[in-house]
C-alpha positions, 0 to 999 in steps of 0.5 A, a space after each residue: 761273210 757274203 761273197 760278192 759274186 753275182 755269178 754262181 760257180 755252177 754257171 762256169 761249169 762247161 766254159 772251158 769245154 765251150 771254148 775248145 769246141 768253139 776253137 776246134 769246131 768239132 765235138 769229137 776233136 774237142 773230146 779227144 783233146 780233153 780225154 773224154 767221150 764225145 757224148 759226155 762232152 755233148 752233155 756238158 755243152 747241153 747242160 751249159 746251154 740249159 742253164 743259159 736258156 739258149 743254144 750256143 752251137 749249131 749242130 749237123 752231122 757234118 759241121 759244128 758252127 756257133 749261134 749268135 749267142 755262142 759267138 758272143 760268149 766266145 768273144 767275152 769268155 776267151 779273154 776272160 779265161 786267158 786272164 784266169 790262166 795268167 793269174 794262175 801262172 802268176 801265182 805258180 811263178 812264185 814257187 820258181 819251179 817250171 810247172 803248168 801248161 805251156 801253150 805254143 803256136 807254130 807252123 807245121 814246118 817249125 813243129 817238125 824241124 825245131 819243136 818236136 826234136 827238143 820236146 823229149 829232153 825238155 820233158 825229161 828236164 821239166 816233168 811238171 810242164 805240160 806243152 800244147 803245140 798248136 799248128 798254125 800256118 797263118 799269123 794268129 795273135 798269140 795273146 788273143 788266142 791264149 798262147 804263151 809263145 809262138 814261132 815265126 820268121 824273123 821278118 814276120 814278127 810283131 814289133 811289140 814282142 820279145 824275140 829269141 833266135 832258135 835257128 840260124 838264117 837260111 834260104 827258101 829254095 826251089 826243088 824237084 825230083 830227078 825224074 821231074 827234071 828228066 822229063 821236063 828239063 830244068 828252069 834256068 831263070 824265074 821266067 821259065 817257071 811258067 813252063 813248069 808244073 809248080 806246087 802252089 800253096 794256099 795261105 791259111 791267113 788270106 786264103 790266097 795263093 802264095 806268090 814265090 818270092 825271089 831275088 835278082 841283083 838284090 832286088 826282091 820280086 814275086 812270081 805267080 806260078 801255076 801247076 796241077 796241085 794246090 796244098 796248104 801244108 809244106 809236108 805235102 808239097 815236099 812229098 808231092 815233089 818227091 813223087 815227081 809231080 812238080 817243083 816246090 818252093 820250101 825252107 831249105 832246112 826242110 829238104 837238105 837231107 833229101 837233096 844230099 841223098 839226091 832225092 831232090 835237086 835244087 834249081 834257080 839257086 842264084 835267085 833264092 832269098 834268105 830269111 833271118 831265121 826262125 824266132 821264138 816270140 812272146 809278150 814281155 810280161 810273159 817272161 816272168 813265168 818259169 815254164 816259159 823261161 825254161 822253155 826259152 833256155 832249152 831252145 837257146 841251148 838247142 840252137 848252140 849245140 846245133 851251131 857248135 856241131 855245124 862248126 865242128 872239124 870234120 863233121 860236114 854240114 849239120 842239119 837243124 833237128 828234124 830238118 
């Protein structure tokens, strides 16, 4: 019986490696993730290019970029590979046992405060599941990116996604170090922020500088702040505030412990907005996968345990895991 294949199996060799290099824009980073040497990965890509008869990457000592052929291959190969992963997951789902690779997209703050702390117990309960956590402070389309699920603030979720709450509502707050306030004083209104050094945040999606979102008498407004430092990582912003460089605008759970310890202080509390909280979200069709169902259930239990501890008598206020 003849195979109805027009592509030889060997032509597919190196496609996963190509996709990873294209995503990371680095042979070294992709090789580390694959557990091979950069030279071995380079040979795999060269063999793929030789079979195709065209270069896929522009390589320099400092950067890796896609050629036009590489861009075209990426455009078609990425959804095809995602479809193949879905087919394999669909086959595995018949066993009913959580297994396989679970790819998660989340912001760095969520990884530190929510995902990281629950992974040890999740792996202990589900040893056949591997988890890839991709740090992303933008708004990546998780379906297009080949992710099984993502974590985002409730107000930024796509309407066609299934959403599961994994944190209670919380505020965004403005914080600074005691020595900063000793030197510069404390702002008492949003207008006074213009007289202060504020640590600005460059957004990954738009590359613009984030305008601090505040509220007054129930009405939301934005403030364009200024200061000597621009970052694109919340942890770096918090560290800079701890060093007295300036004020940071961050999710309150990330700094609660530092505020309790007196290392940071809150200002402008009457102007702070509240968000619905963090949600785990995923396409509706993905819920049939045992690995995702197991992860969703685990995150639900983590939230329930947190809320129970928070309401417990005599326990004081509890922080989110890692917060």
